[in-house]
C-alpha positions as CSV (number, residue, x, y, z in Angstrom):
1,M,-0.3,-11.2,-7.4
2,K,-1.9,-12.7,-4.3
3,E,-0.4,-15.6,-2.4
4,N,-2.3,-18.6,-1.3
5,T,-2.4,-19.4,2.4
6,Q,-2.6,-22.9,4.0
7,N,-6.4,-23.0,4.0
8,G,-6.6,-22.0,0.3
9,A,-7.7,-18.4,0.9
10,E,-5.8,-15.7,-0.8
11,A,-3.6,-13.3,1.2
12,D,-3.3,-9.7,0.4
13,P,0.5,-8.9,0.2
14,L,1.9,-6.2,2.4
15,L,4.3,-3.8,0.6
16,T,7.1,-1.8,2.0
17,L,7.0,2.0,1.5
18,K,10.0,1.6,-0.8
19,Q,7.9,-0.8,-3.0
20,V,5.0,1.7,-2.8
21,R,7.3,4.6,-3.9
22,T,8.5,2.5,-6.8
23,R,5.0,1.7,-8.0
24,L,3.8,5.2,-7.7
25,G,7.0,6.7,-9.1
26,A,7.0,9.2,-6.2
27,G,9.5,10.2,-3.5
28,R,9.4,9.5,0.2
29,T,7.8,12.8,1.2
30,K,5.0,12.5,-1.4
31,V,4.2,8.9,-0.3
32,W,4.0,10.1,3.4
33,H,1.8,13.0,2.2
34,C,-0.5,10.4,0.5
35,C,-0.7,8.4,3.7
36,N,-1.7,11.4,5.8
37,M,-4.3,13.0,3.5
38,P,-8.0,12.5,4.1
39,N,-9.1,9.4,2.1
40,G,-5.5,8.8,1.4
41,L,-3.4,5.7,1.3
42,K,-4.1,3.3,4.2
43,V,-1.2,1.9,6.1
44,V,-0.8,-1.1,8.4
45,R,1.6,-0.6,11.4
46,I,3.3,-3.7,12.7
47,G,5.5,-2.7,15.6
48,G,7.8,-0.1,14.2
49,L,7.1,-1.2,10.6
50,V,4.8,0.5,8.2
51,R,3.3,-1.5,5.3
52,V,0.6,-1.0,2.7
53,R,-1.8,-3.7,1.5
54,Q,-1.6,-4.3,-2.3
55,S,-5.3,-3.9,-2.6
56,D,-5.3,-0.6,-0.7
57,L,-2.6,0.7,-3.1
58,D,-4.6,-0.5,-6.1
59,D,-7.7,1.3,-4.8
60,F,-5.7,4.5,-4.1
61,I,-4.3,4.5,-7.6
62,N,-7.8,4.0,-9.1
63,R,-9.3,6.8,-7.0
64,H,-6.6,9.3,-8.0
65,R,-6.2,8.7,-11.7
66,K,-6.6,11.8,-13.8
């Protein structure tokens, strides 16, 4: 679900790695592997924090479905 910003545009939520692990059903090591592989899961670094955009996670899941 996307949130509305003040100007009416939709914002793409940033997920914690814990939320990503829950949605993928994967452990910490597997998620980091997915972040570091070519064409893998894109991350956003904000200071010392690592986040993943909801849309990037959705794209990653769609690309890697079997």
